[in-house]
N, C-alpha and C positions, 0 to 999 in steps of 0.2 A: 504494500500500500504506500502511496506517495506520502512524503512528509513536507511540512512547511516550516520555515524558520523566519521569524519576524523580528527585525532589529528596531532599535530605538523606540520602544514602547515606553511611554512615560510611567514613572513609578506609581502615580496616582491611578492610572488605568489598570496596571497589574494588581494593585491592592483592591480595586473595585471588583475585578474579575475573581480574585480569590474570595472575597466576601460573598459574591453571588454564588460561586461554586459551593461554598460551605452551606449557604441557605438551602441550596437544592440537594445537598448531600452528595455532590459530585467532586471528582478531582478537577483541577483547573483544566487539564487536558480534555476531559469529558465535556466540561462546560463549553470550552472553545469549539470542540467538534460539533456540539449541538447548535451553537450559535452560527457556525459556518454553514451547517446544513440548512438552517432556517433561511439564511441569506441566499444560499444557492437555489432554494426552492421558491423564492419570491418571484412573482411574475415580473418579467422584464418590462420596464417602462421606458418609452422613448422620451424625448424631450417634451415636456407638457406644452400644449398649444398656448400661444400668447393670448391672453384675454384682457379685455378692457372692461372695467366696471363703470356703469353709468348710474349716478345717483341724482335724483331729481329733488330739489329743495325748493319749497315755497318761500319766496323772499318777501312777499307782500308788496313787491314793486311791479307794477304792470307795464313799465316802460320797456319797449322792445330794444334788443341789442343787435347790432350787426357785427360782422366780422371785424371791422376796423376797431370797434369798441373793445372787443375781446383780445384780438391779436395785435392790434396796432398797425395793421397793414390793410391793403385792399384785396388780398387774396391772390396776388400774382407772384 
């Protein structure tokens, strides 16, 4: 079976993994194997589509605005 070697893992991360393994009654190695298995089995997600949110706010002002008022130009 292949093996992985991971360098430069912060001490805080290692300590957190050890605590998590102890809570689950696992060795660190088993905890990491299970975490890697979960990650490997997640559905692959492509880059999420870019979305714009539109919020409508009632301002109480009935004055119409045109592009020049909003953007400071004439749209060209």
